[in-house]
C-alpha positions in Angstrom: 0.0 0.0 0.0 1.4 3.4 -0.9 2.3 5.9 1.8 -0.6 8.2 1.0 -3.2 5.5 1.4 -1.5 4.1 4.5 -1.8 7.4 6.3 -5.2 8.4 4.9 -6.9 5.4 6.5 -5.4 6.2 9.9 -6.4 9.9 10.3 -9.4 12.1 10.0 -7.4 14.9 8.4 -6.3 15.3 4.8 -3.3 14.0 2.8 -1.9 15.3 -0.5 0.8 14.3 -2.8 -0.1 16.2 -6.0 2.7 18.2 -7.7 1.4 21.6 -6.7 1.1 20.8 -3.0 4.5 19.1 -2.9 6.1 22.1 -4.6 4.5 24.6 -2.2 5.8 22.6 0.7 9.3 22.2 -0.7 10.2 25.8 0.1 10.3 28.1 3.1 12.1 31.5 2.9 15.5 29.9 3.0 17.9 29.2 0.1 16.8 25.6 0.1 14.4 23.4 -1.8 13.5 19.9 -0.6 10.5 18.1 -2.1 8.5 16.1 0.4 6.9 12.7 -0.3 3.6 13.6 1.3 1.9 16.5 3.0 -0.5 15.7 5.9 -3.0 18.1 7.5 -4.0 16.7 10.9 -7.4 17.7 12.3 -6.5 17.3 16.0 -4.0 15.8 18.4 -5.4 12.3 17.9 -4.3 12.6 14.2 -0.8 13.6 15.3 -0.7 10.6 17.6 -1.7 8.3 14.8 1.0 9.9 12.5 3.7 9.4 15.0 2.7 5.8 15.7 2.6 5.1 12.0 6.1 6.6 11.5 7.5 4.6 14.4 5.9 1.3 13.2 7.2 1.9 9.6 10.7 2.4 10.9 10.5 -0.8 13.0 9.6 -2.6 9.7 12.7 -1.0 8.0 10.6 1.5 6.0 12.1 4.9 6.6 9.5 7.5 7.4 10.0 10.8 9.2 7.8 13.7 10.2 8.6 17.3 9.9 6.2 19.9 11.4 5.3 23.0 9.4 3.3 26.0 10.3 3.3 29.1 7.9 6.6 28.2 6.2 8.3 31.6 6.9 11.4 29.9 8.3 14.7 31.2 6.9 16.8 28.1 7.9 15.2 25.3 6.0 13.8 24.0 9.3 10.4 22.7 7.9 11.8 21.1 4.8 12.0 17.3 4.3 11.9 14.6 1.7 9.6 12.5 3.8 6.3 13.6 5.4 5.4 17.2 6.2 2.9 17.6 9.0 1.2 20.9 8.2 -0.8 22.5 11.0 -2.3 25.7 9.5 -5.2 24.1 7.6 -7.0 22.5 10.6 -5.1 22.8 13.9 -5.5 26.6 14.0 -7.9 27.1 16.8 -7.8 29.5 19.7 -8.9 27.5 22.7 -9.1 30.1 25.4 -8.2 33.8 26.1 -7.9 35.0 29.7 -7.3 38.6 30.5 -5.9 39.5 33.9 -3.5 41.8 35.6 -0.3 40.3 37.1 2.7 42.5 36.8 3.8 42.7 33.1 1.7 39.7 32.2 -1.9 40.8 31.4 -3.3 37.4 30.6 -2.7 34.3 28.5 -3.9 32.5 25.4 -4.2 28.8 24.7 -4.0 28.0 21.0 -3.0 25.4 18.5 0.2 25.7 16.5 -1.4 26.4 13.2 -3.0 29.7 14.2 -1.6 32.7 12.3 0.0 35.2 14.6 -2.0 38.1 13.0 -5.3 36.4 13.8 -4.1 35.5 17.3 -3.0 39.0 18.1 -6.3 40.5 16.7 -8.3 38.1 19.0 -6.2 38.8 22.2 -6.2 42.5 21.7 -10.0 42.6 21.1 -10.4 40.9 24.4 -8.1 43.4 26.1 -5.7 40.6 27.1 -2.6 42.0 25.4 -0.4 40.3 22.9 2.5 37.8 22.5 5.4 40.3 22.4 8.0 38.0 20.8 6.5 38.3 17.3 9.0 38.4 14.5 9.2 40.8 11.5 7.1 38.3 9.6 4.2 38.9 12.1 1.7 39.3 9.2 2.6 35.9 7.7 3.9 33.6 10.5 2.1 31.2 12.7 2.4 30.3 16.4 4.0 26.9 15.6 7.0 28.5 14.0 7.4 30.9 16.8 7.6 28.0 19.2 9.8 25.9 17.0 12.4 28.7 16.5 12.0 30.5 19.9 11.3 33.6 17.8 12.1 37.2 18.7 11.6 40.6 17.1 11.5 44.3 17.6 10.0 44.1 21.2 12.4 41.4 22.4 14.8 44.1 23.7 12.2 44.8 26.5 10.1 41.7 26.6 12.3 38.8 25.7 11.8 35.9 23.3 9.0 33.3 22.9 10.5 30.9 25.5 10.1 33.6 28.1 6.3 33.7 27.6 5.3 30.0 27.1 3.8 28.6 30.3 2.7 25.1 29.1 2.9 22.8 26.1 0.9 19.8 25.1 3.0 17.6 22.9 3.1 14.2 21.2 6.3 12.3 21.9 8.1 10.1 19.5 6.3 6.9 20.6 2.9 8.5 20.0 2.2 9.2 23.7 1.0 12.6 24.8 2.5 14.7 27.5 2.0 18.1 29.1 5.2 20.0 29.7 5.3 22.8 32.3 7.4 23.8 35.4 7.6 20.9 37.9 8.3 21.1 41.6 10.9 18.7 43.0 8.1 16.4 44.2 6.3 16.5 40.8 9.6 15.8 39.0 10.3 12.7 41.2 6.8 11.4 40.4 7.4 11.8 36.7 10.7 10.0 36.9 8.9 7.0 38.4 6.6 6.6 35.4 7.4 3.5 33.2 6.8 5.4 30.0 8.8 7.3 27.4 7.9 10.5 29.2 9.3 9.0 32.5 12.4 7.9 30.7 12.9 11.4 29.3 12.5 13.0 32.7 15.0 10.5 34.3 17.5 11.0 31.5 17.2 14.8 31.4 17.4 15.2 35.2 20.5 12.9 35.3 22.1 15.0 32.5 21.5 18.3 34.3 22.7 16.8 37.6 25.9 15.3 36.1 26.8 18.0 33.7 25.1 21.1 35.2 28.3 23.2 35.5 29.5 22.4 32.0 26.0 23.2 30.6 25.9 26.5 32.4 29.3 27.4 31.0 28.0 26.7 27.5 25.2 29.2 27.9 25.8 31.9 25.3 26.9 35.2 26.9 24.9 37.3 24.4 21.4 38.5 25.1 19.7 35.9 22.9 20.4 32.6 21.2 18.4 30.0 19.2 21.4 27.7 18.5 21.6 24.2 19.8 19.3 22.7 22.6 18.8 25.2 25.5 19.8 22.8 28.2 20.7 25.7 30.5 17.1 26.8 30.6 15.5 23.6 32.0 16.3 24.0 35.7 15.3 27.3 37.3 17.6 27.6 40.3 15.7 30.6 41.7 12.3 28.9 41.6 13.5 25.3 42.0 11.5 24.1 39.0 12.3 21.7 36.2 10.6 22.6 32.9 11.1 20.6 29.7 8.9 23.0 27.8 12.0 25.3 27.8 13.9 22.6 25.9 11.2 21.9 23.3 10.8 25.6 22.5 13.4 26.3 19.9 14.0 22.6 19.1 12.5 22.9 15.6 10.2 19.9 16.1 13.1 17.5 16.6 12.1 16.3 20.1 8.3 16.4 20.1 5.3 17.7 18.1 3.5 20.5 19.8 -0.3 20.3 19.6 -1.3 23.1 22.0 0.4 25.9 23.8 -0.5 28.2 26.7 1.3 31.5 26.2 1.4 34.5 28.5 0.5 37.9 27.1 2.0 41.4 27.7 0.3 44.7 27.6 2.7 47.1 25.9 2.2 50.8 26.6 0.0 52.5 24.1 1.9 55.8 23.5 5.0 55.8 21.4 7.6 58.2 20.1 10.8 57.6 18.1 14.2 59.0 17.9 15.8 58.4 14.5 19.6 58.6 14.5 21.6 59.0 11.3 25.1 57.6 11.8 28.1 57.9 9.5 30.9 56.8 11.9 30.5 53.2 13.2 33.2 53.8 15.8 30.8 55.7 18.0 28.0 53.1 17.6 28.7 51.3 21.0 28.6 54.7 22.8 25.3 55.5 21.1 23.9 52.2 22.1 25.1 52.6 25.7 23.5 56.0 26.1 20.2 55.2 24.4 19.8 52.0 26.4 20.0 54.0 29.6 16.5 55.3 28.7 15.1 51.8 28.2 13.6 52.0 24.7 10.9 49.4 23.9 12.8 48.7 20.6 16.1 49.8 19.1 16.4 48.8 15.5 18.6 49.6 12.5 19.2 49.3 8.8 22.2 50.2 6.7 22.9 52.4 3.7 22.5 49.5 1.3 19.0 48.8 2.6 18.1 52.5 2.6 19.3 53.0 -1.0 17.6 49.8 -2.3 14.4 50.9 -0.5 14.4 54.2 -2.2 15.0 52.6 -5.6 12.2 50.1 -4.9 9.8 52.6 -3.4 7.0 52.1 -5.9 7.1 48.3 -5.3 7.3 49.0 -1.5 4.2 51.1 -1.6 2.3 49.0 -4.2 0.4 46.7 -1.8 -0.4 49.3 0.9 -3.6 50.9 -0.5 -3.8 54.2 -2.3 -4.1 56.5 0.7 -1.4 54.9 2.8 0.9 54.7 -0.2 0.4 58.4 -1.0 1.0 59.4 2.6 4.1 57.3 2.9 5.4 58.4 -0.5 5.3 62.0 0.6 6.8 61.1 3.9 9.8 59.6 2.1 10.6 62.9 0.3 13.1 64.1 2.9 14.9 60.8 2.7 15.0 61.0 -1.1 16.6 64.4 -0.7 19.3 62.7 1.3 20.0 60.3 -1.5 20.1 63.1 -4.1 22.6 65.1 -2.1 24.7 61.9 -1.7 24.6 62.1 2.1 23.5 58.6 2.9 24.3 57.6 6.5 26.1 54.4 7.1 23.4 53.3 9.6 19.9 54.5 10.4 19.0 53.7 14.0 15.4 53.7 15.4 15.0 54.0 19.1 11.3 53.8 20.0 9.9 54.5 23.4 6.6 53.4 24.8 5.0 55.1 27.9 1.6 55.5 29.5 1.1 59.0 28.0 2.1 60.7 24.8 3.9 63.4 26.7 6.0 60.9 28.7 7.0 59.1 25.5 8.1 62.4 23.8 9.9 63.4 27.0 11.9 60.1 26.7 12.8 60.9 23.1 13.9 64.5 24.1 16.0 63.3 27.0 17.7 60.7 24.8 18.3 63.2 22.0 19.9 65.5 24.6 22.2 62.7 25.8 23.6 62.4 22.2 24.1 66.1 21.6 27.9 65.9 21.9 28.2 63.1 19.4 28.6 63.7 15.6 25.2 62.4 14.6 22.0 63.8 13.1 18.7 63.0 14.8 15.0 63.3 14.2 12.2 63.1 16.6 9.0 61.6 15.3 5.9 59.6 16.4 2.7 58.1 15.0 2.6 58.3 11.2 6.0 59.9 11.2 7.5 56.7 12.5 5.7 54.5 10.0 8.0 55.0 7.1 11.0 53.9 9.1 9.2 50.8 10.2 8.1 50.0 6.7 11.8 49.8 5.5 12.9 47.9 8.6 10.0 45.3 8.6 9.7 44.8 4.8 13.4 44.9 3.8 13.7 41.1 3.4 10.4 40.7 1.6 11.2 43.4 -0.9 14.7 42.3 -1.6 13.5 38.7 -2.0 10.9 39.5 -4.6 11.9 42.6 -6.5 15.4 42.1 -7.8 15.4 40.1 -11.0 18.1 37.4 -11.1 19.3 38.2 -7.6 18.2 36.5 -4.4 18.4 38.0 -0.9 20.1 35.0 0.5 19.7 34.2 4.3 22.8 32.3 5.2 24.6 34.7 7.6 21.3 36.3 8.6 21.0 36.1 12.3 24.2 36.3 14.4 24.5 38.1 17.7 27.5 39.9 19.1 27.9 42.0 22.2 27.2 45.7 21.3 30.4 46.8 22.9 32.3 44.9 20.2 30.9 46.9 17.3 34.0 49.1 16.6 36.2 46.1 16.1 33.7 43.5 14.9 31.8 45.5 12.2 34.8 46.7 10.1 36.1 43.2 10.0 32.7 41.8 9.1 32.3 44.4 6.3 35.8 43.6 5.0 34.8 39.9 4.6 31.6 40.9 2.8 33.1 43.5 0.6 35.8 41.0 -0.5 33.0 39.0 -2.2 32.0 41.9 -4.5 28.3 41.6 -3.9 25.6 44.0 -2.7 24.3 43.2 0.8 21.7 44.6 3.1 22.1 44.9 6.8 19.1 45.3 9.2 18.8 44.2 12.8 18.2 44.7 16.5 21.1 47.0 17.2 20.2 47.3 20.9 21.0 43.7 21.6 23.6 43.0 18.9 21.5 40.9 16.6 22.1 41.6 12.9 20.3 40.3 9.8 22.6 40.3 6.7 21.2 39.4 3.3 23.7 39.2 0.5 22.2 39.6 -3.0 23.4 36.7 -5.0 22.6 34.9 -8.2 21.9 31.3 -7.2 22.0 30.2 -10.8 25.7 30.6 -10.8 27.8 27.7 -9.3 30.3 30.2 -7.9 27.5 31.6 -5.7 27.2 28.2 -4.0 30.9 28.0 -3.5 31.0 31.5 -2.0 28.2 30.7 0.5 30.0 27.6 1.7 33.3 29.5 2.0 32.0 32.7 3.6 29.8 31.1 6.3 32.7 29.6 8.3 34.7 32.9 8.0 31.8 35.0 9.4 31.0 32.5 12.1 34.7 32.3 13.2 34.6 36.0 13.6 31.3 35.8 15.6 33.0 33.2 17.8 36.0 35.4 18.3 33.7 38.0 19.8 31.8 35.5 22.0 28.7 35.7 19.9 25.9 33.4 18.7 25.4 32.2 15.1 21.7 32.6 15.5 19.6 34.8 17.8 16.1 34.1 16.4 16.1 32.2 13.1 17.5 28.9 14.5 19.7 26.2 13.1 17.8 24.2 10.5 19.7 23.0 7.4 21.8 26.1 7.2 23.4 26.3 10.6 23.3 22.9 12.2 26.7 22.0 10.6 28.2 25.1 12.3 27.1 24.3 15.8 30.7 23.3 16.5 31.6 27.0 16.1 29.6 27.8 19.3 29.7 24.6 21.3 32.4 22.2 22.6 32.6 18.6 21.4 31.2 17.6 24.8 28.2 19.9 24.4 27.5 18.6 20.9 27.7 15.0 22.4 25.1 16.1 25.0 22.9 17.4 22.2 23.1 14.0 20.5 22.2 12.3 23.8 19.1 14.6 24.1 18.0 13.7 20.6 18.4 9.9 21.2 16.6 10.1 24.5 13.6 11.9 23.1 13.6 10.4 19.6 15.6 7.2 19.5 14.3 6.2 16.0 15.1 9.7 14.6 11.7 10.2 13.1 11.2 13.8 14.1 12.7 16.3 11.7 16.0 14.5 11.3 19.1 16.4 10.3 18.2 19.6 12.2 19.9 20.4 15.4 21.8 17.1 15.3 23.3 15.3 12.4 23.2 18.0 9.8 26.1 18.3 7.4 27.7 20.7 4.9 26.7 18.2 2.3 23.0 18.9 3.2 23.6 22.6 2.5 25.1 21.8 -0.9 22.5 19.2 -1.8 19.4 21.2 -1.1 20.6 24.7 -2.1 18.4 26.2 -4.8 20.0 26.1 -8.3 18.3 29.1 -9.8 16.4 32.3 -9.0 13.8 32.2 -6.2 10.3 32.8 -7.6 
């Protein structure tokens, strides 16, 4: 019996293996293409259980079947790509189960939802109820889904103040690799001991993970990246909370890219960001003073501190008609006029090296503007130009920052905005030494590149524009990545702050972690998924050959 029929008779959801569906699921927003054998749309957790049991039984019979979870497919790392079975959650498992609004410090409530819910719909629903929002949304907030945010431990423009997705998840319901279901949440010592006594895969996982933390705790803590955020590897250092005395395996599953368990439901806390915002825009020509700017601005606790470079700025001006095309006539006209001062900068040839956006959020409009004025005053002795703005005046800067990758990806014929060194993090104090050496590496390749990022916490998104139809582009990618990541390592950074490992960075985990830590990652994978049926080749076992094998040979459509 063919794979499609075998699975179709076991689940209530849908299955598809037509050419159009397989093509659509062979891509995310990475530089890879990997055609699956089948796409499955489970209707509920029972379907997910049936799928996992089928995959396990198939492998026991010597028939290789694996399962790769997929939400909206906005991943930049190749995380949801496979040549086996895609488990796609957005069609059916997209329900909001509960929304609770409450006041508890910075947490204003929580939402319980399935992984296929699109973030934009989730946020609309939680805000309508006055419950707040999940503040770790990425730049792809209009396109992404909750499952991808959980899989990658996503972050974005508000992470500077509110942290990443892992900081907001309170409970996960998952299906383990034997088809059993588990609820992962913080456990007290007594609850942990009870779990360890269970004669199940879940019990074995708790026994193994607790023993690992007990035996290698110091080494694991030393491996914790020193930068403000990281999505690389398995976050073993997050499991045991020494201050609370709790043991929480949901912290490990978040950011694991579906390699340890399949999430079927999540309870996520919500934040209530302050409503009144104002922005200080800083035009910087001398990168040497960037750390001092960051230091001074951060003293005033901006809600976000973003940046984009001269290449991004220039390309945005050139592509302004396309940038505005999908925004509606009135908004496009308003933003078009708003960009006139920036067009004047281009005409005069005075393009700044970096444009920094420090946005402040407060309880009143006056308080937000006061923060901007105070920050501007703190920068007066530095050779920078600044502009105070708010409301619609801030919108044009956010359009460039948020839409940069989408525009570059779609609007440059023959060239691809290629995410392969797109997410590293370095300490902001390293900017004067790190950035010139980085740009030297990039400039040596003679390509155009765009730099955006979260300048406040050292997380940069670099997108070289390359022609993937040319074989030398593939060679360049494979040669440049280790050079950039060696530089990141030299400055005690992380290869990925938000976008995770996937196909593109799993082979470079040895840049960040010791051989012993990599061995522990392997032990984690074997403990949770001994048959290697959950998204194999991501986090553990990925190779440079995978990058070469699945890299697109031609323009991205």
